[in-house]
C-alpha positions in Angstrom: 55.1 10.0 23.5 54.2 6.8 25.4 50.8 5.1 25.4 50.4 6.3 29.0 51.1 9.9 28.1 48.7 9.8 25.1 45.9 8.3 27.3 46.5 10.8 30.1 46.4 13.7 27.6 43.2 12.3 26.1 41.5 11.9 29.5 42.5 15.4 30.6 41.1 16.9 27.4 37.8 15.0 27.8 37.5 16.0 31.5 38.2 19.6 30.5 35.6 19.6 27.7 38.3 20.2 25.0 36.7 18.0 22.4 39.0 19.1 19.5 42.1 18.2 21.5 40.6 14.9 22.6 39.6 14.1 19.0 43.3 14.3 17.9 44.0 11.3 20.2 41.5 9.0 18.5 42.7 6.3 16.1 42.5 6.8 12.4 39.7 4.2 12.2 37.6 6.1 14.8 38.2 9.3 12.8 37.0 7.6 9.6 33.8 6.5 11.5 33.2 9.9 13.2 34.0 13.4 12.0 35.2 16.0 14.4 31.8 17.7 14.2 30.0 14.4 15.2 32.5 13.8 18.0 32.0 17.3 19.3 28.2 17.0 19.1 28.4 13.6 21.0 31.0 14.7 23.6 30.5 18.4 24.2 30.0 19.1 27.9 27.5 21.8 27.2 27.1 24.7 29.6 30.5 25.6 31.0 29.2 26.2 34.6 28.0 22.6 35.1 31.0 21.1 33.4 33.4 23.2 35.4 31.6 22.4 38.7 31.7 18.6 38.1 34.9 18.3 36.0 37.1 19.6 38.8 36.1 16.6 40.9 37.0 14.0 38.3 40.4 12.4 38.7 42.1 9.4 37.2 45.0 7.1 37.9 46.4 5.0 35.1 47.1 1.8 37.1 48.8 -0.3 34.4 49.6 -0.3 30.8 50.5 -3.5 28.9 52.0 -3.1 25.4 52.1 -5.9 22.8 52.8 -5.6 19.1 51.5 -2.1 18.5 48.6 -2.2 20.9 48.4 -1.1 24.5 45.8 -2.0 27.1 45.5 0.4 30.0 43.5 0.0 33.2 42.4 3.4 34.7 40.8 4.1 38.0 38.5 7.0 37.5 37.0 8.8 40.5 34.0 10.9 39.7 30.8 12.2 41.3 28.3 9.4 41.7 26.0 10.7 39.0 23.4 8.0 39.4 23.0 8.8 43.1 22.9 12.6 42.4 20.2 12.1 39.7 18.2 10.0 42.1 18.2 12.8 44.6 17.4 15.4 41.9 14.5 13.4 40.4 13.1 12.8 43.9 13.0 16.6 44.5 11.7 17.3 41.0 9.0 14.6 41.0 6.1 15.8 38.8 3.6 15.4 41.7 5.6 17.9 43.8 5.4 20.6 41.1 2.7 23.2 41.7 0.0 23.5 39.1 0.1 27.2 38.7 2.9 28.7 36.5 4.5 31.2 38.9 4.6 28.9 41.9 5.9 26.2 39.6 8.7 28.5 38.3 9.6 29.5 41.9 9.7 25.8 42.9 12.0 24.9 40.0 14.3 27.9 40.5 14.6 27.1 44.3 15.4 23.4 43.7 18.0 24.1 41.0 19.6 26.8 43.2 19.6 24.3 46.1 21.4 21.6 44.1 23.9 24.1 42.6 24.7 25.5 46.1 24.9 22.0 47.6 27.2 20.6 44.9 29.4 23.8 44.6 30.3 23.3 48.3 32.1 20.1 47.4 29.5 17.9 49.0 29.4 15.4 46.1 28.9 11.7 46.5 31.9 10.1 44.8 32.7 6.7 43.4 35.7 5.1 41.8 35.4 2.7 38.9 38.0 0.8 36.9 37.9 1.2 33.1 39.9 -0.4 30.4 41.2 1.5 27.4 42.9 0.2 24.2 45.4 2.3 22.3 46.9 1.5 18.9 50.4 2.5 17.7 50.0 4.5 14.5 52.5 6.3 12.4 52.0 9.6 14.3 51.9 8.0 17.8 49.6 6.2 20.2 45.9 6.7 19.5 42.9 5.7 21.5 40.7 2.9 20.0 37.4 4.4 21.1 35.3 1.6 19.6 37.2 -1.0 21.6 36.9 1.0 24.9 33.1 1.4 24.5 32.6 -2.3 24.0 34.8 -3.2 26.9 33.0 -1.0 29.4 29.4 -1.8 28.5 
């Protein structure tokens, strides 16, 4: 398997919420520093409905892969919902001062707002953005593995 194939498989597993599969693509060093349980706790997408709704909109293109002496650096264009913009809209609607004081009207307000956003975003009206991210892979005895620590420090 090539470095590009390993990275592509990893990204598809992450996008699909398949944490156990994604974990298999981590480098041995990353696995020493983080158990599967820790990785799952940190990377689980939670409720399947939200993950399914947003995950289907995420796409990636591996733009280039450069290999040198057992290491590969890949640049990936990732197109995803503009989560910051979405959260700004949600926080505006859910501003504490807009919430009614009484319990039942408050519950009605929250349910309507959540329903509004779910309906809006299920109709494919998501603000999107594309970013370029760099990933490092290491050639290990069992194939190319993602160096997660390197990727996190590069994209801070």
